[in-house]
C-alpha positions as CSV (number, residue, x, y, z in Angstrom):
1,M,-11.9,144.4,-102.7
2,S,-9.6,141.1,-103.0
3,I,-6.8,142.9,-101.0
4,K,-9.1,144.0,-98.4
5,I,-10.6,140.5,-98.0
6,D,-7.1,139.0,-97.8
7,L,-6.2,141.4,-95.1
8,L,-9.2,140.6,-93.1
9,I,-8.6,136.9,-93.5
10,Y,-4.9,137.4,-92.4
11,A,-6.1,139.5,-89.4
12,A,-8.5,136.8,-88.3
13,S,-5.8,134.2,-88.7
14,V,-3.4,136.1,-86.5
15,A,-6.2,136.6,-84.1
16,G,-6.9,133.0,-84.0
17,L,-3.3,132.1,-83.3
18,A,-3.1,134.6,-80.4
19,H,-6.2,133.1,-79.0
20,A,-4.7,129.5,-79.2
21,Q,-1.6,130.4,-77.8
22,N,-3.5,132.2,-74.8
23,A,-5.6,129.1,-74.5
24,E,-2.6,127.2,-73.7
25,T,-1.4,129.5,-70.7
26,C,-2.9,131.2,-67.8
27,F,-2.9,134.8,-69.5
28,G,-6.5,135.9,-69.8
29,K,-8.0,133.2,-67.6
30,A,-10.1,133.7,-64.4
31,A,-8.8,132.2,-61.2
32,G,-9.2,128.4,-61.0
33,Q,-7.8,125.2,-62.3
34,A,-7.1,124.8,-66.1
35,T,-5.3,122.7,-68.7
36,I,-2.1,124.6,-69.5
37,A,0.2,123.4,-72.2
38,G,-1.5,120.0,-72.1
39,V,-1.1,119.6,-68.4
40,P,-4.6,119.3,-66.5
41,N,-5.5,120.9,-63.3
42,V,-3.0,123.8,-63.1
43,Y,-4.1,126.6,-60.8
44,C,-4.4,130.0,-62.6
45,D,-4.5,133.0,-60.2
46,G,-6.5,135.2,-62.5
47,N,-3.4,137.5,-63.1
48,G,-1.6,135.3,-65.6
49,N,0.3,133.2,-63.2
50,A,0.4,129.3,-63.2
51,L,1.0,127.6,-59.7
52,I,3.5,124.6,-60.1
53,Q,4.2,124.2,-56.4
54,N,2.2,124.9,-53.3
55,A,3.0,123.9,-49.5
56,A,0.1,125.2,-47.4
57,R,1.0,124.7,-43.6
58,S,-2.4,125.5,-42.6
59,N,-3.6,122.4,-44.5
60,S,-1.1,120.2,-42.3
61,C,1.4,120.3,-45.0
62,S,4.7,119.0,-43.6
63,E,8.1,117.5,-44.8
64,L,6.5,114.0,-44.6
65,S,3.4,114.7,-46.5
66,Y,4.9,117.1,-49.3
67,A,5.1,115.1,-52.5
68,E,4.4,115.2,-56.2
69,V,0.7,116.0,-57.0
70,T,-1.3,115.9,-60.2
71,A,-3.4,119.0,-59.5
72,T,-2.3,122.5,-57.8
73,S,-4.5,124.5,-55.6
74,L,-4.1,127.2,-52.9
75,T,-4.5,124.2,-50.4
76,A,-2.1,121.7,-52.1
77,C,0.7,120.1,-50.5
78,G,3.3,119.4,-53.2
79,H,4.7,120.0,-56.6
80,L,3.8,119.3,-60.4
81,S,6.1,116.6,-61.9
82,A,9.2,117.6,-63.7
83,A,7.6,116.7,-67.0
84,S,4.7,118.8,-66.3
85,V,6.6,122.0,-65.3
86,Q,9.1,121.3,-68.4
87,A,5.8,121.5,-70.7
88,I,4.5,124.6,-69.1
89,A,7.9,126.5,-68.6
90,P,8.4,127.3,-72.4
91,L,5.2,129.3,-72.4
92,S,6.5,131.3,-69.3
93,Y,8.4,134.6,-68.9
94,D,9.3,134.8,-65.1
95,V,9.4,132.6,-62.1
96,I,8.1,133.9,-58.8
97,L,8.8,132.5,-55.4
98,I,6.8,133.3,-52.3
99,D,7.4,132.4,-48.6
100,K,4.3,134.1,-46.9
101,G,5.4,136.2,-44.0
102,R,9.1,136.2,-45.1
103,G,9.0,137.8,-48.6
104,S,9.3,137.0,-52.3
105,A,11.6,136.8,-55.1
106,I,11.1,137.1,-59.0
107,S,13.6,136.1,-61.5
108,S,15.5,138.9,-63.2
109,S,16.6,137.2,-66.2
110,D,15.6,134.4,-68.3
111,D,17.8,131.9,-66.7
112,A,15.2,130.6,-64.1
113,V,12.8,129.7,-66.7
114,Q,15.4,128.2,-69.1
115,A,16.5,126.0,-66.2
116,L,12.9,124.5,-65.9
117,V,12.9,124.0,-69.7
118,N,16.4,122.3,-69.6
119,G,16.0,120.3,-66.3
120,T,18.8,122.0,-64.4
121,N,18.8,124.0,-61.2
122,W,18.6,127.7,-60.3
123,H,22.2,128.1,-59.0
124,D,22.9,130.4,-62.0
125,A,19.7,132.3,-62.1
126,E,19.3,135.9,-61.0
127,W,16.7,137.3,-58.8
128,I,15.1,140.3,-57.3
129,S,13.9,139.6,-53.8
130,T,12.9,141.3,-50.3
131,G,16.1,140.5,-48.8
132,W,16.6,136.8,-49.5
133,D,20.1,135.2,-49.6
134,F,21.1,133.5,-52.9
135,N,24.9,133.9,-52.3
136,S,25.6,130.8,-50.3
137,L,24.9,128.0,-52.8
138,I,26.7,124.8,-52.9
139,T,28.6,124.1,-55.9
140,N,27.8,120.8,-57.5
141,S,25.0,120.0,-55.0
142,L,23.8,116.4,-55.2
143,L,20.4,117.7,-54.1
144,A,19.7,120.6,-56.4
145,T,19.5,118.4,-59.6
146,G,16.5,120.1,-61.3
147,W,12.8,120.4,-60.6
148,P,11.6,120.2,-57.8
149,N,15.0,120.5,-56.3
150,M,16.3,123.9,-57.4
151,I,18.4,125.7,-54.8
152,H,20.6,124.3,-52.2
153,S,22.6,126.6,-49.7
154,Q,25.5,125.8,-47.4
155,P,24.4,124.0,-44.2
156,Q,25.9,126.8,-42.0
157,A,23.9,129.5,-44.0
158,V,20.8,129.0,-41.9
159,N,19.2,132.1,-43.4
160,S,19.9,131.2,-47.0
161,V,17.4,130.0,-49.7
162,Y,16.7,126.3,-49.6
163,W,14.1,125.9,-52.6
164,L,14.2,122.1,-52.3
165,G,11.2,119.7,-51.9
166,Q,10.7,116.1,-53.0
167,Q,9.1,113.4,-50.9
168,G,11.6,111.7,-48.6
169,N,14.3,114.4,-48.8
170,G,13.0,116.1,-45.6
171,F,12.6,119.5,-47.3
172,I,9.9,122.1,-48.3
173,P,10.8,125.0,-50.5
174,S,11.7,127.8,-48.2
175,S,13.6,131.0,-48.0
176,T,15.7,129.7,-45.2
177,Q,16.5,126.4,-43.7
178,E,13.4,126.4,-41.7
179,V,10.3,125.3,-43.0
180,P,8.0,128.0,-44.2
181,P,5.8,129.2,-41.3
182,E,2.6,129.6,-43.3
183,L,3.0,129.1,-47.0
184,S,5.7,128.6,-50.0
185,Q,4.5,128.8,-53.6
186,T,6.2,128.6,-56.8
187,W,4.4,130.5,-59.7
188,L,5.3,130.9,-63.5
189,D,4.4,134.3,-64.9
190,M,2.7,133.5,-68.4
191,T,1.8,137.2,-69.2
192,P,3.2,138.3,-72.4
193,P,5.6,141.3,-72.5
194,V,4.1,144.8,-73.7
195,A,5.5,147.9,-75.0
196,S,3.3,150.1,-72.6
197,C,0.4,150.0,-70.4
198,A,-1.9,151.5,-73.0
199,G,-4.7,149.4,-73.9
200,Q,-3.9,146.7,-71.2
201,P,-6.5,145.6,-68.7
202,A,-5.4,146.1,-65.0
203,G,-2.8,143.7,-63.8
204,F,0.9,143.0,-63.7
205,Y,2.9,143.0,-67.0
206,R,6.7,143.1,-68.1
207,V,6.5,146.6,-69.6
208,G,9.5,147.9,-71.7
209,G,11.5,145.0,-70.3
210,I,10.7,145.9,-66.5
211,R,9.1,142.9,-64.9
212,R,6.1,143.1,-62.6
213,V,4.8,146.4,-63.6
214,Y,1.2,147.1,-62.4
215,C,-1.0,148.7,-65.2
216,D,-4.1,150.1,-63.9
217,G,-6.4,149.6,-66.8
218,N,-6.4,153.1,-67.7
219,G,-2.9,153.3,-69.6
220,F,-1.0,154.2,-66.4
221,A,1.8,152.2,-64.9
222,L,2.5,152.3,-61.2
223,I,6.0,152.9,-60.3
224,Q,5.8,153.7,-56.7
225,N,3.2,153.0,-53.9
226,H,2.9,153.9,-50.3
227,N,0.1,152.7,-48.5
228,L,-0.4,153.5,-44.8
229,A,-3.4,151.2,-44.6
230,A,-1.3,148.2,-45.4
231,N,1.2,149.3,-42.5
232,C,3.6,150.6,-45.0
233,S,6.1,152.8,-43.0
234,V,9.4,152.5,-44.8
235,N,9.9,152.8,-48.7
236,A,12.1,150.1,-50.1
237,E,12.9,148.5,-53.4
238,T,10.5,145.7,-54.2
239,P,10.3,143.1,-56.9
240,A,6.8,144.1,-57.9
241,V,4.5,147.3,-57.1
C-alpha cells in the first residue's frame, strides 16, 4: 500500500510540474493574450505558438510607426522587447517567419531559438522556406545585432530576406527588401516534441524530430496534402503540412 501511495504522489507531482511548465508557454492555451514566461500580453494562436512580432499593413503599419510594443496581437505594429523575447525563447522549440502572400520559413535547427536566447542574429541559423533567399547575408552586419534585427542581406540582393525592424531604422521584417504587402509575423513554436501522433490532440507537432507535422487527433500524421479547393495545382516541398 505504501509503495502504491508513493507512486501516486510521484505521478501527481510530475503531472503538476508538467502543468506548471505548460502554464508558462502557449502550449495548450486557447487563442488570445496570456502571460508567457512572466511576460504579459503575449498573443497565443491556439496551436502552441507565441507571437513576438507583428506588422499588420492593413492597420496602417509602416516603417515610421513600427516600434517596440508591450503587447502582441494580430493587429499590432511592432515587436516585443529583447528582454521579453529572451525570457520566452528558452521555452520554445522553433521559430516561424511569415510574410503573408509571399510565403513562410521555419527554423530547421536549434540555432534560431538559441540566437534569441543569446542575443545574437540569425546569420548562422538554418531554415526551411517557400523559396526565400537566405544566402546573401552581410558578414559582420552593423544592423543585424540581435533581436529585433536578425537578418541583413546585401543591398543588391533585393529579393533576399531582410528580417530587420526597429523604430527609426526604416525597416519592417520582410522576405525581401520591399516592405511586406500585407503582413509579417514572427512566432515561437512552444509545442513540446512527441514520439508519435498517438494520443495527441489535433495540431502541429515536432514528431520524431520532424518539425511542423500535423496530427489529426486520431493518431494519424499528415505527410502529404493536395487540396484543389485551396487552388493547389502543383505539389512542392513545404515547411509544414
